[in-house]
Structure formats: structure tokens, C-alpha cells
matplotlib code that plots the C-alpha trace (Angstrom):
import matplotlib.pyplot as plt

x = [-10.2, -13.0, -15.8, -18.4, -16.2, -15.5, -19.2, -20.1, -17.6, -18.8, -22.4, -21.6, -19.9, -22.8, -25.2, -23.1, -22.8, -26.1, -28.4, -30.6, -31.0, -32.1, -35.1, -35.0, -31.7, -30.3, -27.4, -26.5, -26.7, -24.7, -22.0, -21.7, -21.4, -18.7, -16.9, -16.4, -15.6, -11.8, -11.7, -13.2, -9.6, -9.5, -11.5, -8.6, -6.3, -2.7, -1.3, 0.7, 0.4, 2.9, 1.3, -2.2, -1.0, 1.1, -1.0, -4.2, -4.6, -2.6, -4.0, -7.5, -6.3, -4.2, -5.1, -4.2, -6.5, -9.4, -9.2, -9.3, -12.2, -14.3, -15.4, -16.1, -18.4, -19.9, -21.3, -23.8, -24.6, -25.5, -27.7, -29.5, -30.1, -31.7, -31.8, -31.6, -27.9, -25.5, -22.6, -20.1, -21.7, -21.9, -18.2, -17.4, -19.4, -17.6, -14.2, -14.8, -16.5, -13.6, -10.6, -11.6, -11.3, -7.6, -7.0, -8.4, -6.6, -3.3, -3.7, -3.6, -0.5, -1.3, 0.1, -1.7, -0.2, -1.5, 1.1, 0.7, 2.1, 5.1, 7.2, 7.3, 6.8, 3.1, 1.9, 1.5, 0.9, 0.0, -1.9, -5.3, -6.2, -8.2, -11.3, -11.8, -15.3, -14.2, -13.8, -16.7, -19.4, -19.4, -20.0, -22.9, -24.5, -24.1, -25.6, -28.5, -29.1, -29.4, -31.8, -33.9, -34.0, -35.0, -38.4, -38.9, -37.1, -35.6, -33.9, -31.7, -31.1, -27.5, -25.6, -25.4, -23.8, -21.3, -20.6, -19.9, -17.5, -15.7, -15.4, -14.1, -11.5, -10.4, -9.9, -7.5, -5.6, -5.6, -4.2, -1.2, -0.6, -0.7, 1.7, 4.1, 4.0, 4.8, 7.5, 9.3, 9.0, 10.5, 13.4, 14.1, 13.9, 16.3, 18.5, 18.0, 18.5, 15.2, 13.9, 16.4, 13.7, 12.6, 12.9, 13.9, 11.0, 7.3, 4.6, 1.1, -2.1, -3.5, -6.9, -9.9, -8.1, -5.3, -4.4, -2.2, 0.5, 2.5, 6.2, 8.4, 12.1, 14.1, 17.7, 19.7, 19.3, 16.5, 13.5, 11.9, 8.3, 6.8, 3.7, 3.3, 0.2, -0.4, -1.1, 2.1, 4.4, 8.1, 10.0, 7.0, 8.1, 9.7, 10.8, 11.1, 13.6, 13.0, 15.5, 15.2, 17.4, 19.6, 18.4, 20.7, 21.9, 19.2, 16.4, 17.8, 17.8, 14.3, 12.0, 9.1, 11.2, 12.4, 8.8, 7.8, 10.6, 9.5, 5.9, 6.5, 9.1, 11.6, 9.4, 9.5, 10.8, 12.7, 12.7, 14.6, 12.4, 13.3, 14.7, 16.3, 13.0, 12.3, 9.3, 8.8, 6.4, 4.9, 5.6, 3.3, 0.0, -0.6, 1.4, 4.0, 3.5, 0.3, 0.7, -1.7, 0.5, 3.3, 4.9, 7.0, 10.0, 11.6, 15.2, 16.2, 15.7, 16.2, 18.9, 18.0, 18.4, 15.4, 13.5, 9.8, 7.2, 6.3, 3.2, 1.0, 1.2, -2.1, -1.9, -2.9, -5.1, -4.4, -6.0, -9.5, -8.8, -6.0, -8.3, -9.4, -5.8, -4.9, -7.5, -6.5, -2.9, -4.0, -3.9, -1.9, 1.7, 1.7, -1.6, -0.1, 2.8, 1.0, 0.1, 3.5, 5.8, 9.3, 12.2, 14.6]
y = [0.2, -1.9, -0.2, -0.8, 1.0, 3.9, 4.2, 4.0, 6.7, 9.0, 8.4, 9.3, 12.4, 13.3, 12.8, 14.9, 17.9, 17.8, 15.4, 18.0, 20.1, 17.4, 15.1, 11.4, 9.7, 12.3, 13.3, 9.6, 8.7, 11.8, 11.1, 7.4, 8.4, 11.0, 8.8, 6.1, 8.4, 8.4, 4.6, 4.9, 5.2, 1.4, 1.7, 3.5, 1.2, 2.4, 0.0, -2.5, -4.5, -2.5, 0.8, -0.5, -1.6, 1.4, 4.2, 3.1, 5.5, 8.0, 11.3, 10.4, 10.2, 13.3, 15.9, 18.6, 17.2, 16.6, 20.0, 21.6, 19.3, 20.0, 23.6, 22.6, 19.8, 21.9, 24.5, 22.3, 20.4, 23.7, 24.8, 21.4, 21.2, 24.7, 27.2, 24.6, 24.3, 27.2, 27.1, 27.1, 24.0, 22.3, 23.0, 21.7, 18.5, 17.8, 18.5, 16.2, 13.4, 13.3, 13.9, 11.4, 8.6, 8.8, 9.8, 6.4, 4.6, 5.9, 3.8, 0.6, -1.2, -0.7, 2.8, 6.1, 8.9, 11.8, 14.2, 13.5, 14.9, 14.8, 11.7, 11.1, 7.4, 6.5, 6.9, 3.5, 3.8, 0.1, 0.1, -1.3, -4.2, -3.4, -5.0, -4.5, -4.8, -2.9, 0.2, -0.3, -1.4, 1.8, 3.9, 1.7, 1.4, 5.1, 6.0, 3.5, 4.9, 8.4, 7.4, 5.5, 8.4, 10.8, 9.1, 9.4, 12.5, 14.9, 16.9, 14.0, 12.4, 13.5, 11.9, 8.2, 9.2, 11.5, 8.8, 6.3, 8.7, 9.3, 5.6, 4.8, 7.6, 6.4, 2.9, 4.4, 6.0, 2.7, 1.0, 3.3, 2.6, -1.1, -0.8, 1.2, -1.6, -4.3, -2.3, -1.8, -5.5, -6.3, -3.9, -5.6, -9.1, -8.2, -6.1, -3.0, 0.5, 2.4, 3.6, 1.6, -0.7, 1.9, 0.6, -3.0, -4.1, -4.1, -4.5, -4.8, -6.1, -9.5, -9.7, -8.3, -7.0, -5.0, -7.5, -9.8, -8.4, -9.8, -8.8, -8.9, -8.3, -7.7, -8.6, -8.6, -11.9, -13.1, -12.0, -13.2, -13.5, -13.7, -13.0, -11.1, -10.6, -7.9, -10.8, -12.7, -13.6, -12.7, -14.7, -15.7, -13.8, -16.3, -15.8, -18.0, -17.1, -17.3, -16.8, -13.8, -13.5, -10.4, -8.5, -8.7, -5.4, -5.4, -5.9, -3.3, -0.8, -1.6, 1.4, -0.8, -2.7, 0.6, 1.8, -1.4, -1.0, 2.6, 1.7, -1.2, 0.7, -2.1, -4.9, -7.3, -10.8, -11.9, -15.4, -16.6, -18.3, -20.3, -18.6, -15.8, -14.3, -13.1, -13.0, -10.0, -10.4, -7.6, -9.0, -6.6, -8.1, -11.8, -14.2, -16.9, -18.6, -16.8, -13.3, -11.2, -9.2, -10.9, -9.7, -11.5, -9.6, -11.2, -10.4, -8.0, -9.4, -8.4, -6.1, -3.2, -5.4, -3.7, -5.6, -6.1, -4.7, -6.9, -9.0, -9.9, -13.4, -14.5, -14.0, -16.5, -15.3, -16.5, -19.9, -19.6, -22.5, -20.5, -17.8, -19.8, -20.5, -16.9, -15.7, -18.3, -17.0, -13.9, -15.9, -19.0, -18.5, -22.0, -21.8, -21.0, -23.5, -26.1, -23.5, -21.9, -23.2, -24.3, -21.9, -21.8]
z = [6.8, 5.4, 3.4, 6.2, 8.7, 6.5, 5.6, 9.3, 10.2, 7.4, 8.4, 12.1, 11.0, 8.7, 11.6, 14.0, 11.6, 9.7, 11.6, 13.4, 10.2, 7.7, 7.8, 7.7, 6.9, 4.5, 6.8, 7.4, 3.7, 2.6, 5.2, 4.2, 0.6, 1.1, 3.7, 1.1, -1.9, -1.6, -2.1, -5.6, -6.8, -6.9, -10.1, -11.8, -13.9, -13.6, -16.2, -14.1, -10.9, -8.8, -9.8, -9.0, -5.6, -4.6, -6.1, -4.2, -1.2, -3.2, -4.6, -3.4, 0.2, 0.1, 2.7, 0.2, -2.5, -0.2, 1.5, -2.0, -3.0, 0.0, -0.8, -4.4, -3.3, -0.6, -3.0, -5.0, -1.7, 0.0, -3.0, -2.9, 0.8, 1.0, 3.8, 6.6, 6.1, 5.6, 3.2, 6.0, 7.6, 4.3, 3.8, 7.3, 6.6, 3.3, 4.9, 7.9, 6.0, 3.4, 5.6, 8.3, 5.7, 5.0, 8.7, 9.8, 6.9, 8.2, 11.3, 9.3, 7.9, 4.2, 3.8, 3.1, 1.2, 3.3, 1.9, -1.9, -4.2, -1.8, -2.3, 1.5, 2.3, 3.0, 6.5, 8.1, 11.9, 11.9, 15.1, 14.0, 11.8, 8.6, 10.2, 13.9, 15.4, 18.6, 16.4, 14.1, 16.6, 18.7, 15.5, 14.4, 17.8, 18.5, 15.2, 15.7, 19.1, 17.9, 15.1, 17.6, 20.1, 17.4, 17.2, 21.0, 22.4, 19.9, 22.7, 23.6, 20.2, 19.7, 22.6, 21.4, 18.2, 20.0, 22.4, 19.6, 17.9, 21.2, 22.1, 18.6, 18.9, 22.3, 20.8, 18.3, 21.1, 23.0, 19.9, 19.8, 23.5, 23.0, 20.0, 22.2, 24.9, 22.3, 20.6, 23.9, 24.6, 21.2, 21.8, 25.1, 23.6, 20.7, 23.0, 20.8, 22.1, 22.6, 19.3, 17.3, 15.8, 13.3, 9.8, 10.8, 13.1, 12.1, 14.8, 13.5, 15.2, 14.5, 13.0, 14.8, 18.0, 19.5, 22.2, 20.0, 17.7, 14.8, 14.7, 11.6, 11.9, 8.7, 8.9, 5.6, 3.9, 6.3, 8.3, 11.5, 12.5, 16.0, 18.0, 21.3, 23.4, 25.9, 28.4, 27.7, 30.6, 30.4, 27.8, 25.7, 22.6, 20.2, 16.6, 13.6, 10.9, 7.1, 4.2, 1.9, -1.2, -1.9, -4.9, -8.0, -9.5, -12.3, -9.7, -7.3, -10.2, -11.4, -10.8, -9.8, -7.2, -5.8, -5.6, -3.8, -1.3, -0.7, -0.3, 2.1, 4.1, 3.3, 4.8, 1.8, 1.2, -1.9, -3.4, -6.5, -9.2, -12.2, -15.3, -13.3, -12.1, -8.5, -6.3, -4.1, -1.2, 1.0, 4.4, 6.1, 5.1, 5.8, 7.8, 7.0, 4.6, 3.4, 2.0, 0.1, -2.2, -4.3, -7.5, -10.2, -11.7, -14.8, -15.7, -18.6, -22.1, -25.7, -27.2, -24.9, -21.8, -20.3, -17.6, -18.3, -16.0, -13.0, -12.8, -9.8, -8.4, -6.9, -3.2, -0.6, 2.2, 5.7, 6.5, 8.1, 10.4, 12.0, 13.3, 16.3, 17.4, 16.6, 19.0, 21.6, 21.3, 23.1, 26.3, 25.3, 24.1, 22.5, 20.6, 17.2, 17.1, 15.0, 12.3, 11.9, 9.2, 10.3, 10.3, 7.3]

ax = plt.figure().add_subplot(projection="3d")
ax.plot(x, y, z, "-o")
ax.set_aspect("equal")
plt.show()
């Protein structure tokens, strides 16, 4: 999720665990700081574009690493906070503030390596967009309400923050329910057996909501893209097909290509470039034809016939003028037709 949301979640957790025991905004500030700590891994240079992309949300988002880190951080925090906070409460605060960060990230499409150092594919529940005001606002309003009440009636100050956390959590549950509805609709449209879409069909929410969903279907040398709203009438789901090249042997054997395939769960597009190079596009983030993460792979060269490491191709963010039609698509099945490129 975005940094504001992670800070808001950490701050709400800090207020819930430490708020009554610390003066001023100390609990809020500590929670916001710990809640954003795992994302500092973006400052680590891993040496090449694919590693920088796929190792984000790696060890720093591992439940194992964070559970081991929590008691270590809790000790100096406990000593600093003084007798108002026990070591056990300090430990609980550090654990919750740290672990809720990757837990929330796992609901997005990017991919979060909860089980690092295991080589299991990243967790990508893909039920909430990276920025969603309906999740963030309850946290901010609940936290603000608690801080406001603290000045007026200390006996009632905790309930707005607790309510904000509860509403945000319920929204995550609703996102999973909406995703299940869309996936069942896709399986009916494509005449797939129940559950057969795993690994070939991606459903991910459109920006800022869980009412409209983008669907990607990977099928050998092509992929399809479509949109479906919870309010769509029967038969409104339509797909457009786009070509995707088959990887040559040298590319299929390239460790960085294999890692990209693992990280994206196979949802990538492949395009031949001049001089034998290939462009690999992560189809999960963005929309046709604007994708955020693209990589160039050049063929083997020199006596060793070793392929060079890939490089990043500047991504193109989705067009801002499409946001209005995208939101109108929630209720109008034809709202996006003018913005979609033609099928291959």
C-alpha cells in the first residue's frame, strides 16, 4: 500500500496499544514510524533492475524476520518509555506495528514475500488497489476522532480509533468477497470449471475502489484484458486480445527471466525488439497499453554466449484522462471503449 496508508495503520495500532499510557502524540508517532519501517528496503541497491523489482517486499516483509526483530526493538523502546509501559506491551506494540505492514501489502497485486527465506511465490491476494481512500480514510478519521476526544473526555477517547480499525478491516474482507464474485463471473464467461482460473486468470481492482475489476487472461502466445463491475448486467464482460511472443530458449533459461516469471505468477507479456532483444512486461500493474514495469533482455553475446543482465525500460503510468471514464465504467459498461487500444 501507499506510504500514507501504512503510516496511518501503524499510527492507529500505536494509539490502540500505547495511546492511554503515553502523553501527547508519542504513541501515534512511534506507530507511524514502525509501520513504515519495512519499506526502507527500497533504499537497498541490489545491483540490477530485476533484483531491485523482485526483492522489494522481500526479507523486510518476512513474518519470520519481523517477529524476530520485534523483541529486539522492544527492549530499548521499553527502557526509553519508562515505567508507564511494560516490556510485554512494548513487545506487543512492535510486533503489531511491524507485522500489519506486510499483512496489508499482501492484499495488493505487487507481491509480498511473507515466508522469506522460503522460495514460495510472493503472496498477492490482489483484492485492494495500492491506493484506496475507502480503506485509508476510516483509519485517519478514527485516529483523529480519538485525539480530539482525548482533549474533552478521556474516558471515551479510544472508541473512534477502534472503530476506524474495525471498518478498515471489514473493508479488506469485503474486497475478498467482491473478488470472489468477479472470479466466479469470469469462470462462467470463459466456461472454466470452478477454481480452474488459478494461474491463468488475474483479477485485480481498478484504482481507488473495489467495485470495478480488471481481468487479465494469459493464454499461450496471447493475453486478454477486460473489465467487470459488480453492477454489470449479464453479458457485459468483454475481452480484447493482445499478442505475446514465445520466449526463445536462451531467454527461457535466463535466471532473471525465471525470477520475473516466478514473481509475477506468470502474468507477463513478451515482445520481440530489434537486434534479437525482448521486452518483458509485468501485466499485473497498469493497463493496456500503459504498464509500470518493463524490462529489456538482450541475447547472449561474446565467446561465453552469456546473456547480459536485463535493464529497466521506463514504464508508462496509466493516462490521467482515463480516470474519469474508469470510474464511470462502474455503472456504464461502455465507458472505457474509447480508451482501450484495438485487439491484436
